NUKERO-917664 format. One line per field, with one value per residue (C-alpha): x negated, y negated, z negated. Coordinates in steps of 0.02 Angstrom, whole numbers, plus 32768, in hexadecimal, padded with zeros to 4 digits. Layout:
BEGIN
px = (X | ...)
py = (Y | ...)
pz = (Z | ...)
END
This chain:
BEGIN
px = (23C6 | 23E1 | 2482 | 2467 | 2504 | 257C | 2562 | 25DF | 25AD | 256F | 25F7 | 269E | 2718 | 2717 | 279A | 27A4 | 26EF | 26C4 | 262E | 25D7 | 2557 | 24BA | 2469 | 23C4 | 2358 | 230C | 2263 | 2281 | 21E3 | 21D2 | 213B | 210C | 2125 | 20DD | 202B | 1FDF | 1FFE | 204E | 20CF | 20FF | 219E | 21D2 | 2186 | 2218 | 2267 | 2293 | 2205 | 21C3 | 2178 | 2125 | 20A3 | 2010 | 1F9F | 1F75 | 1FBB | 2057 | 2059 | 20CE | 20EC | 2156 | 2190 | 2161 | 219D | 215E | 21B3 | 2175 | 2100 | 2179 | 218D | 20F3 | 20EE | 207F | 2024 | 2000 | 1FC5 | 1FCE | 1F9B | 2025 | 20BE | 20C8 | 2010 | 2004 | 1F7A | 1F72 | 1ECC | 1E8A | 1E4F | 1E96 | 1E68 | 1F1C | 1F17 | 1FB8 | 1FC3 | 205C | 210F | 2173 | 2222 | 22A4 | 2358 | 23E4 | 2476 | 2493 | 24F6 | 254A | 24C2 | 2448 | 23CB | 23AC | 22F2 | 2329 | 2287 | 2221 | 219C | 20F5 | 2062 | 1FA3 | 1F3B | 1EF2 | 1E86 | 1E77 | 1E64 | 1F0C | 1F65 | 1FD3 | 1FEA | 2071 | 20F3 | 2192 | 2221 | 2287 | 220A | 2205 | 2171 | 2191 | 2107 | 2127 | 20B4 | 20D1 | 207B | 1FBE | 1F76 | 1FE5 | 205F | 2086 | 210B | 2152 | 21FA | 223F | 2283 | 2244 | 2279 | 225E | 22D3 | 22A7 | 21ED | 2190 | 20CD | 2051 | 1FCA | 1F50 | 1F3F | 1FDE | 1F65 | 1F3E | 1FD9 | 1FCD | 2066 | 20D1 | 209B | 2152 | 21A2 | 2232 | 2276 | 2312 | 234F | 2391 | 2446 | 24AD | 255D | 25C9 | 265C | 26BB | 2722 | 2697 | 2629 | 2596 | 2536 | 24F7 | 2449 | 2439 | 2394 | 23AC | 236F | 2346 | 22EB | 22BD | 2291 | 2332 | 22D4 | 2378 | 2386 | 22DD | 22FC | 22DD | 236C | 2385 | 241B | 2428 | 2494 | 2526 | 25BD | 2671 | 26F4 | 277B | 283C | 27FB | 278D | 26EA | 265F | 2630 | 2599 | 25B8 | 253A | 24EC | 2490 | 241A | 23A8 | 22FD | 22A1 | 21FF | 2203 | 21F9 | 2298 | 2328 | 23F2 | 2462 | 249E | 255D | 25B1 | 25C9 | 2618 | 2679 | 269D | 275A | 27C7 | 2773 | 26C9 | 2747 | 278C | 26E4 | 26B1 | 2749 | 2741 | 2687 | 26DB | 26A2 | 2721 | 26E5 | 2650 | 25E4 | 2571 | 24D5 | 246B | 2462 | 23C3 | 2400 | 2378 | 2390 | 23C3 | 23C6 | 2447 | 24A3 | 2465 | 246F | 2459 | 2452 | 24D6 | 24AA | 2548 | 2550 | 25C3 | 25EB | 2626 | 262B | 25EC | 2571 | 25AF | 2505 | 24B3 | 24E1 | 2541 | 2520 | 2535 | 24F3 | 24BC | 24CA | 2492 | 2518 | 2501 | 2548 | 254E | 2567 | 2572 | 252F | 24DD | 255C | 25FF | 25D2 | 2632 | 2602 | 25F0 | 2643 | 267B | 25FE | 2551 | 24C0 | 244E | 24A4 | 2464 | 2430 | 2488 | 23EA | 2332 | 22EB | 235E | 2403 | 243E | 2405 | 23B7 | 236F | 2320 | 2289 | 22BA | 22C2 | 22AF | 2200 | 222B | 21B7 | 21A8 | 21E5 | 2260 | 2289 | 224A | 22AB | 224E | 22A3 | 22B6 | 2309 | 2331 | 2366 | 23A6 | 2450 | 2443 | 246B | 23E6 | 2345 | 23D0 | 243F | 2433 | 23F9 | 2331 | 22DD | 228F | 21E0 | 21D3 | 2262 | 22A3 | 2243 | 2268 | 21FC | 21FE | 2229 | 2243 | 22BE | 22BB | 232D | 2342 | 22FC | 238C | 23F6 | 2448 | 24F3 | 2530 | 25BC | 2620 | 26BB | 26FE | 2786 | 273A | 2731 | 26C7 | 2683 | 2645 | 25BB | 25AC | 254D | 24A9 | 241B | 23B8 | 2309 | 22B1 | 234D | 2331 | 23C3 | 2378 | 23DE | 23D6 | 244C | 2472 | 24DB | 249B | 2550 | 25A0 | 258A | 2583 | 25AD | 255C | 25B4 | 2550 | 25C6 | 25BD | 2650 | 26EC | 2687 | 263D | 2586 | 2556 | 2579 | 2500 | 2531 | 24BC | 24E0 | 246E | 23FF | 23D2 | 234F | 231A | 22EB | 233E | 2317 | 2379 | 233F | 23CB | 2384 | 23F7 | 23AD | 240F | 24AB | 250F | 257F | 258B | 2619 | 25E7 | 2660 | 2637 | 2677 | 2648 | 258A | 2543 | 24F9 | 2477 | 244B | 2438 | 23B2 | 23BD | 2315)
py = (1EEC | 1F82 | 1FF1 | 2099 | 20E9 | 213D | 20DF | 204F | 200D | 1F6E | 1F49 | 1ECC | 1F15 | 1FA5 | 1FBF | 2020 | 207B | 212B | 2185 | 2208 | 2276 | 2262 | 22D4 | 2346 | 238A | 2419 | 2449 | 24E9 | 2551 | 256A | 251E | 25A0 | 264C | 26F7 | 2724 | 2770 | 280B | 27B1 | 2756 | 27F7 | 27B2 | 272E | 2688 | 2603 | 2568 | 2584 | 2507 | 244D | 23DF | 2343 | 22C2 | 228A | 221B | 224F | 22FF | 235A | 23E9 | 2471 | 24F1 | 257A | 262C | 26CC | 2780 | 2833 | 28C7 | 292D | 2889 | 2802 | 273E | 26D4 | 260B | 25E0 | 2544 | 24F6 | 244F | 23FA | 2352 | 2338 | 23A1 | 240D | 2460 | 24AF | 24F5 | 2587 | 257E | 261A | 25CC | 2645 | 26E0 | 2757 | 2808 | 2863 | 28D6 | 28D0 | 28DA | 2835 | 283B | 27BB | 27F5 | 27B0 | 2829 | 28B8 | 294E | 29A8 | 294E | 2991 | 2921 | 295A | 2936 | 2954 | 2929 | 2981 | 29FA | 2A50 | 29E5 | 29CC | 294D | 28E6 | 283E | 27C6 | 26FB | 26B9 | 261C | 2646 | 25D5 | 2620 | 26B1 | 264A | 266E | 25E0 | 2564 | 24A5 | 2425 | 238A | 22FF | 2299 | 21E1 | 21B7 | 2248 | 221E | 22CE | 234C | 22E9 | 2388 | 2400 | 249F | 24E6 | 2597 | 263E | 26CB | 276F | 270E | 2681 | 25D1 | 2598 | 2507 | 24EF | 244B | 241F | 239A | 23CE | 2422 | 24C8 | 24F6 | 2511 | 251E | 2575 | 251F | 2583 | 258D | 25C8 | 25F5 | 2546 | 258F | 263C | 26B8 | 268B | 2723 | 2726 | 27C4 | 27FB | 2884 | 28A9 | 28E1 | 2919 | 28A9 | 281F | 278B | 2738 | 2670 | 2665 | 25D0 | 251B | 24A5 | 2420 | 235D | 22C3 | 2246 | 21A1 | 2138 | 219B | 21BB | 2285 | 2327 | 237E | 2441 | 246F | 251F | 25A4 | 25CD | 2659 | 2650 | 26DF | 26A8 | 26DE | 277B | 27A8 | 278B | 2740 | 268D | 2634 | 2578 | 24E4 | 24C7 | 2432 | 242C | 238D | 2363 | 22CF | 2319 | 23B4 | 241E | 2416 | 243C | 241F | 24B1 | 24DB | 24AE | 24C3 | 242B | 2464 | 2500 | 2547 | 2547 | 2552 | 24CA | 252B | 25D3 | 2582 | 255A | 260B | 2657 | 25DE | 263B | 26F5 | 2701 | 2727 | 2698 | 2629 | 2604 | 2580 | 25D2 | 2538 | 247D | 2412 | 2362 | 22CF | 2205 | 21A7 | 20F2 | 20C1 | 2177 | 2222 | 2298 | 234E | 23F4 | 2475 | 251E | 2568 | 263A | 2672 | 2716 | 27C8 | 283A | 2859 | 28F6 | 2988 | 2977 | 28D1 | 2829 | 27EB | 27F4 | 2755 | 26C2 | 2617 | 255F | 24B1 | 2435 | 2375 | 2338 | 22A4 | 2259 | 21B9 | 21F3 | 229B | 230D | 22EF | 2338 | 233D | 2365 | 22EF | 235D | 2402 | 2411 | 2465 | 23D4 | 244D | 24E0 | 259F | 25BE | 2628 | 2682 | 2682 | 267B | 261A | 266B | 26C6 | 2652 | 25B6 | 2567 | 24AA | 246A | 241F | 2368 | 2322 | 22C2 | 2211 | 21A6 | 2107 | 212D | 21BC | 224A | 2308 | 238F | 2445 | 24DE | 2599 | 2602 | 26BD | 273A | 27A9 | 279B | 2784 | 2842 | 2885 | 28D9 | 290F | 29B2 | 2A15 | 297F | 2978 | 28F5 | 290D | 28E3 | 28D5 | 2868 | 280E | 2769 | 26D4 | 2635 | 2581 | 2500 | 2446 | 23CE | 230B | 2297 | 21CF | 2155 | 2144 | 21BC | 2230 | 21C7 | 212D | 20B5 | 20C1 | 206A | 208B | 1FE2 | 1F65 | 1F9A | 1F35 | 1F25 | 1E9C | 1E9B | 1E51 | 1DAE | 1DC6 | 1D48 | 1D44 | 1D01 | 1D18 | 1D06 | 1D9D | 1E2A | 1ED8 | 1F5E | 2014 | 2038 | 2080 | 1FFB | 2025 | 2034 | 1FD5 | 1F3C | 1F01 | 1E45 | 1E0C | 1D73 | 1D1A | 1CD6 | 1C53 | 1C75 | 1C67 | 1BFF | 1C55 | 1C17 | 1C62 | 1D12 | 1D75 | 1DFF | 1E8C | 1EFA | 1F5E | 1F8B | 2040 | 200C | 2048 | 1FA3 | 1F1D | 1E67 | 1DDA | 1D35 | 1CE2 | 1C33 | 1C2F | 1C5B | 1C5C | 1CC9 | 1D04 | 1D93 | 1DE5 | 1E1C | 1EA4 | 1EE3 | 1F78 | 1F8E | 2050 | 203B | 20B0 | 205E | 20B9 | 2037 | 1F75 | 1F0E | 1E62 | 1E09)
pz = (DA8E | DAF2 | DB1C | DB4B | DB72 | DB34 | DA98 | DA93 | D9E2 | DA2C | DA9A | DA73 | DAEB | DB74 | DC02 | DC9B | DC73 | DC7F | DC49 | DCCA | DC9C | DCF7 | DD6D | DD49 | DDDE | DDBF | DE08 | DE77 | DE1A | DD6D | DD1F | DC95 | DCBB | DC65 | DC80 | DBE7 | DB79 | DAF9 | DB5A | DBAE | DC18 | DBA2 | DBB2 | DB77 | DB15 | DA7F | DA5C | DA61 | DAED | DADE | DB1F | DAA6 | DB09 | DBB3 | DB8E | DB8B | DB07 | DAFE | DA7A | DAC3 | DA98 | DAD9 | DAAB | DAB2 | DA92 | D9F8 | D9C4 | D99D | D9C6 | D9D8 | D9F6 | DA78 | DAA1 | DB55 | DB93 | DC33 | DC83 | DCF2 | DCA6 | DD3A | DD39 | DC8F | DC33 | DBAC | DB4A | DB08 | DA50 | D9BF | D9A2 | D974 | D93C | D97B | D8E7 | D882 | D8F0 | D8BA | D8F9 | D8A1 | D891 | D8F1 | D8AE | D82E | D859 | D7C1 | D754 | D7C1 | D816 | D8C8 | D914 | D9C8 | DA15 | D98E | D9C8 | D991 | D9AC | D991 | D958 | D9D8 | D9C2 | DA51 | DA77 | DA8E | DAA0 | DA15 | D984 | D91C | D8FF | D8D3 | D93B | D990 | D962 | D964 | D955 | D91D | D93C | D88D | D8A8 | D7FE | D7BC | D7D9 | D799 | D7F1 | D878 | D8BD | D86E | D8A4 | D874 | D897 | D85C | D821 | D7D0 | D72C | D753 | D79D | D77A | D7BA | D7D9 | D7D6 | D853 | D88F | D931 | D95A | D96F | D8CE | D85F | D7A1 | D75F | D6D1 | D62C | D5F1 | D688 | D6AE | D6A2 | D6CF | D6B1 | D739 | D750 | D753 | D79B | D79B | D7E0 | D78C | D81C | D89A | D807 | D838 | D7EF | D857 | D82E | D853 | D8C1 | D93D | D8ED | D947 | D8FD | D917 | D8A7 | D8AE | D8BD | D89C | D7ED | D7CF | D7A4 | D801 | D846 | D85F | D8C2 | D872 | D8C9 | D85F | D889 | D856 | D881 | D8F2 | D8ED | D95E | D8D6 | D952 | D908 | D964 | D95D | D916 | D902 | D85A | D800 | D782 | D764 | D6F9 | D6CF | D6CE | D727 | D6A3 | D63B | D6B1 | D68B | D681 | D743 | D765 | D804 | D872 | D90B | D92A | D9DC | DA0D | DAB0 | DB12 | DB11 | DB3B | DBC9 | DC08 | DBF3 | DC3F | DCD0 | DCF4 | DCDD | DC2C | DB8F | DB08 | DAF3 | DA3E | DA12 | DA31 | D9FE | D9E7 | DA11 | D9D9 | D9EC | D9DB | DA5F | DA33 | D9B9 | D9BF | D9F2 | DA8E | DA89 | DAE4 | DABD | DAEE | DB22 | DB09 | DB90 | DB41 | DB9A | DB09 | DA65 | DA6D | D9F3 | D993 | D9B4 | DA00 | DA8A | DB4A | DBAB | DBFD | DBB4 | DBFC | DBBD | DBAD | DB7D | DAD8 | DA7A | D9CF | D965 | D8B5 | D8EF | D898 | D8FF | D9AA | DA62 | DB11 | DB9A | DC1A | DC38 | DCCE | DC75 | DC7E | DCA5 | DD0F | DD2E | DDDE | DE5D | DE75 | DE33 | DDA8 | DD25 | DD58 | DCB1 | DC27 | DBF7 | DB67 | DB50 | DAED | DA4B | DA9F | DB50 | DB67 | DB87 | DC00 | DC3D | DCDA | DCC8 | DC53 | DC65 | DC18 | DC05 | DBF5 | DBE5 | DC65 | DC81 | DD0B | DC9B | DC20 | DB65 | DB46 | DB98 | DB21 | DAAB | DA9C | DB3A | DBAA | DBB2 | DC0C | DCB3 | DCB0 | DD52 | DD85 | DCEE | DCBC | DC3F | DC8C | DC77 | DCDA | DCE6 | DD18 | DD2D | DD05 | DD38 | DCA9 | DC28 | DC9B | DC2C | DC2F | DC9B | DC83 | DD34 | DD7D | DE3A | DE21 | DDB3 | DD08 | DC87 | DBDF | DB72 | DB03 | DA4A | DA4A | DA45 | DA3E | DADF | DABF | DB6C | DBE1 | DC1C | DC56 | DC86 | DCE3 | DD0A | DD89 | DE29 | DE92 | DF30 | DF82 | DF0D | DE8B | DDE2 | DDA9 | DD06 | DCAF | DC32 | DBAC | DB12 | DAAA | DB2C | DBA5 | DC3C | DC6A | DD01 | DD6C | DDC2 | DE48 | DE6A | DEF9 | DF6D | DECD | DE89 | DE08 | DD56 | DD2F | DD89 | DD4A | DD3C | DD13 | DCB0 | DC98 | DBEF | DB3E | DA91 | DA5B | DAF2 | DB16 | DBC6 | DC2D | DCA2 | DD2B | DD8D | DE3B | DE61 | DE1B | DD9E | DCFC | DC9C | DC22 | DC01 | DB99 | DB7D | DB3E)
END
């Protein structure tokens, strides 16, 4: 039995305990930057990162004004130094720009310009937009699955090796979703759609962006939901979560007008779910296009994968005050869980969301979208904390080996663990002056027991009974 906070389904009682968001540590410099013509100034996540065997593997997005979007492949031995293998020939022949918004029924290709056909070796593996690559260990033939957006709707593709993808012959699996606003004469297209495999329910899930019109007649981005058992037949998307006053207050505190949900990357975390919410602080709406503003990442939680709540009003991956990730941050579709810690890859820009649209061109000399990395303590997303002896009692569990493992920071504080059998107290252990991701207690007891855990200024990230 392992308890991962903030899930409390394994607890029988809790008092005086609060949950605190963990702290990520950003690397100062990006790990991937634009260097090839098909990347121009954009190398960013949207995308996925995973560790398979000795290699880290990344599928990231690039964009070139006039050509369109590309899914690119990179690999690394250590997760920091990345190599972009040029292994696939690509012909830059037909501009491919996917719509975001139509004004008065006319789709605006804001980035479109005339191009000449050109072929070269690249690391491009697909031309989908907003790609999510999922490794499905249950599929021996095509374990790598790609979900993404195109001008025809949401499409999927399959691969044996994660490099050579074959598109599903009945694409799109979901049609383009359109959301008209009669007040502004605009029609918004659903594009952002991070996807993952829910290993608890054994289903694929896509958090498809939907929209709603608020009381001020503004079109607002929301979190939508679609699921599939086989990756090709998907349920009709519905809206799960709409932005409201609390999100608008966060935007106002940062000098913006309101906030939308730009996207949600959900993933399994023990018995429940965590997610990276891309919160879009909006300054204004472009007359013939999208909105201008900045994007920051918040940590959110859910017990069922459908009802979501922010952990904190403080961003989980904040924008930097200066440098390369000052204006927009998007994350990979899921973190990379390692034995001794967690890695989160993210895309960061030094220009706002409205740049590149009507009247605000990219500055090819100054602007850039790069990929960075942040580290998190093992099980470090959320900790249980109490400054004054708050406690919780677990449900009874069978202790087979007599071992208790703690992931805790009690370096300047203490934790007491009382082993209970029914109402009888068998023994109490006190831990102090310790900061460890795997502090082990040999209890000497076996059989059905419960634990009463008391925190005195300590942070407890996880607890496991063996």
